[in-house]
C-alpha positions in Angstrom: -70.7 -54.7 -52.3 -73.3 -54.6 -49.6 -70.6 -55.0 -46.9 -68.5 -52.2 -48.5 -71.5 -49.9 -48.5 -72.3 -50.8 -44.9 -68.8 -50.0 -43.9 -68.9 -46.7 -45.7 -72.2 -45.8 -44.1 -70.8 -46.7 -40.6 -67.7 -44.6 -41.3 -69.8 -41.7 -42.4 -72.0 -41.9 -39.4 -69.0 -42.1 -37.1 -67.5 -39.0 -38.8 -70.8 -37.2 -38.5 -71.0 -38.2 -34.8 -67.5 -37.0 -34.1 -68.2 -33.7 -35.8 -71.4 -33.3 -33.9 -69.6 -34.1 -30.7 -66.9 -31.5 -31.5 -69.4 -28.8 -32.3 -69.0 -25.7 -30.1 -71.7 -24.7 -27.7 -73.1 -21.2 -27.8 -71.9 -19.3 -24.8 -74.0 -16.3 -25.7 -76.3 -15.3 -28.5 -78.3 -12.1 -29.2 -81.2 -12.2 -31.7 -82.4 -8.7 -30.8 -86.0 -9.8 -31.2 -89.1 -9.4 -29.0 -89.8 -7.3 -26.0 -86.3 -7.8 -24.5 -84.0 -7.3 -27.5 -80.8 -7.2 -25.4 -81.4 -10.6 -23.8 -79.0 -13.5 -24.1 -81.3 -16.1 -25.8 -79.1 -19.1 -24.7 -80.4 -18.6 -21.2 -76.9 -18.2 -19.8 -77.8 -14.8 -18.5 -75.2 -12.7 -20.3 -77.7 -9.9 -21.2 -76.5 -6.7 -22.7 -76.9 -3.2 -21.2 -76.3 0.0 -23.2 -73.6 2.6 -22.4 -74.0 5.9 -24.2 -72.8 9.4 -24.5 -73.7 12.6 -26.5 -77.2 11.3 -27.3 -76.0 7.9 -28.7 -79.0 5.7 -29.3 -79.9 2.4 -31.0 -83.1 1.8 -32.9 -84.7 -1.5 -33.9 -85.5 -2.2 -37.6 -87.5 -5.1 -39.0 -85.6 -8.0 -40.5 -86.5 -11.6 -41.5 -89.6 -11.7 -39.2 -87.7 -10.3 -36.3 -85.6 -7.3 -35.5 -82.1 -6.0 -36.0 -80.3 -3.0 -34.4 -79.4 0.2 -36.2 -76.5 2.2 -34.7 -75.8 5.9 -35.0 -74.7 7.1 -38.5 -71.2 8.4 -39.1 -70.4 11.7 -37.4 -67.5 13.9 -38.6 -67.7 16.7 -36.0 -67.2 16.1 -32.3 -68.9 15.6 -29.9 -70.4 12.6 -31.7 -73.1 10.3 -30.4 -71.6 7.0 -29.1 -73.2 3.8 -27.8 -72.2 0.3 -27.1 -73.8 -2.8 -25.5 -72.0 -4.6 -22.8 -72.3 -7.6 -20.6 -71.2 -7.8 -17.0 -67.7 -9.1 -16.5 -67.7 -12.9 -16.6 -65.1 -15.7 -17.0 -67.6 -17.8 -18.9 -66.9 -15.8 -22.0 -63.1 -16.3 -21.8 -62.0 -19.2 -24.1 -58.5 -19.4 -22.7 -56.8 -21.8 -25.2 -59.9 -23.6 -26.2 -61.5 -23.3 -29.7 -63.8 -20.4 -30.2 -66.1 -19.1 -32.8 -67.9 -15.8 -32.9 -69.8 -13.8 -35.4 -72.7 -11.6 -36.5 -74.8 -10.5 -39.4 -74.1 -6.9 -40.5 -75.4 -4.4 -43.0 -73.2 -1.5 -43.9 -73.4 1.0 -46.8 -70.4 2.6 -48.5 -71.0 5.9 -46.7 -71.0 4.3 -43.3 -67.4 3.1 -43.2 -64.7 4.6 -41.0 -61.1 3.8 -40.0 -62.4 1.3 -37.5 -65.8 -0.2 -36.5 -66.0 -2.9 -33.8 -68.8 -5.5 -34.2 -68.0 -7.4 -31.1 -65.0 -7.7 -28.8 -63.8 -9.0 -25.4 -60.7 -7.3 -24.0 -58.3 -4.8 -25.4 -55.2 -5.3 -27.6 -53.0 -3.0 -25.6 -53.8 -4.5 -22.2 -54.5 -8.1 -21.3 -55.9 -10.2 -24.1 -58.6 -10.0 -26.8 -60.9 -11.6 -29.3 -62.6 -9.2 -31.8 -64.6 -9.0 -35.0 -64.3 -5.6 -36.7 -64.9 -3.8 -40.0 -62.1 -1.4 -41.1 -61.3 1.2 -43.7 -63.2 2.8 -46.6 -63.5 -0.6 -48.3 -65.3 -2.0 -45.2 -63.1 -5.1 -44.9 -64.0 -7.4 -42.0 -61.2 -9.0 -39.9 -60.8 -11.3 -36.9 -58.4 -10.4 -34.1 -56.7 -12.4 -31.3 -54.3 -11.2 -28.7 -52.6 -13.5 -26.2 -52.8 -12.7 -22.4 -49.0 -12.9 -22.1 -47.7 -11.5 -25.4 -49.1 -8.3 -26.9 -48.7 -9.1 -30.5 -51.9 -8.6 -32.6 -52.9 -11.5 -34.8 -55.4 -10.7 -37.6 -57.2 -12.6 -40.4 -58.3 -9.9 -42.9 -60.7 -10.3 -45.7 -59.7 -9.0 -49.1 -63.4 -8.6 -49.9 -65.4 -5.6 -48.4 -68.9 -5.9 -47.1 -70.0 -2.2 -47.3 -72.4 -2.6 -50.1 -75.8 -2.0 -48.4 -76.6 -5.8 -48.2 -76.7 -8.2 -45.2 -73.6 -10.4 -44.7 -72.8 -13.0 -42.2 -69.3 -12.8 -40.6 -67.7 -15.6 -38.6 -64.3 -15.9 -36.9 -63.0 -19.4 -36.0 -60.0 -20.1 -33.8 -58.8 -23.7 -33.5 -55.2 -24.4 -32.3 -52.8 -22.4 -34.4 -55.4 -21.3 -37.0 -57.6 -18.2 -37.1 -60.1 -18.2 -40.0 -62.5 -15.6 -41.2 -65.7 -16.6 -43.1 -67.8 -14.1 -45.0 -71.3 -15.5 -46.0 -70.0 -18.9 -45.3 -66.9 -18.6 -47.6 -63.4 -18.7 -46.2 -61.8 -15.3 -46.9 -58.7 -15.4 -44.8 -56.6 -17.7 -42.6 -53.9 -16.5 -40.2 -51.5 -18.5 -38.1 -51.5 -17.9 -34.4 -49.5 -19.4 -31.5 -51.0 -22.7 -30.6 -50.8 -21.8 -26.9 -52.5 -18.4 -27.4 -54.9 -17.8 -24.5 -57.6 -15.2 -24.2 -58.6 -14.6 -20.6 -59.5 -11.2 -19.1 -61.9 -9.4 -16.9 -63.3 -7.0 -19.5 -67.0 -7.3 -20.5 -68.1 -8.5 -23.9 -68.9 -5.4 -25.9 -71.1 -5.1 -29.0 -71.0 -2.2 -31.4 -68.0 -0.4 -30.0 -65.5 -0.5 -27.1 -67.7 1.7 -25.0 -69.1 5.2 -25.0 -65.8 7.1 -24.8 -64.0 8.9 -27.5 -62.3 6.8 -30.1 -64.6 3.9 -29.3 -64.5 2.4 -32.8 -68.2 3.0 -33.1 -70.2 0.6 -35.3 -72.3 2.7 -37.8 -74.6 0.2 -39.6 -77.1 -2.5 -38.8 -76.4 -5.5 -36.7 -78.2 -8.8 -36.0 -77.5 -12.3 -34.7 -74.4 -11.7 -32.6 -73.0 -14.9 -31.0 -70.0 -16.5 -29.3 -69.4 -20.3 -29.1 -66.6 -21.8 -27.0 -65.3 -25.3 -26.9 
């Protein structure tokens, strides 16, 4: 019995070791805390800079002993305030065909939903390639998006559960091989099949809270915290 238990313990340790070895490394993470809220806390240097138009501004709000960001409220009459946070262009945030995870904590109320709100994205669906986390529609349903750098088809994993309820939720997208998974508060809500050779590689900056400051930028309207991307 002792030898069986020892074998089981060794197998468990080996499995745990393999899982730890396979864990992705944060390529970038934003906690939005302290005197430099737009800094990349991994130390990799992918700090964010705001781009805005028509008075678009971000404010900080207290959350869990630190800070979160509050984006402009919904606007129905143009010109509307617009703002996004962007890195400089870097190949270090391109996963290529490698596994990638990315996510954020969001708080959105029912009156803050629109046809499309981007939490984070790198690249565009119409040109080049893309990975994106977004919240869409009146129901505020999150989804993960991948677009290959050679084929323009959009691949989405869409939650059937909305998050526009005025509470904080954690969202995470995971791509590994031919699988794209969306987790909401740690629970798997959607899985989509993608081409196993799908590759995301582009020269577009990572953008948080919207595509940019131009019209139709899919402006995020709620509160945002703990934005991150892990590759490998």
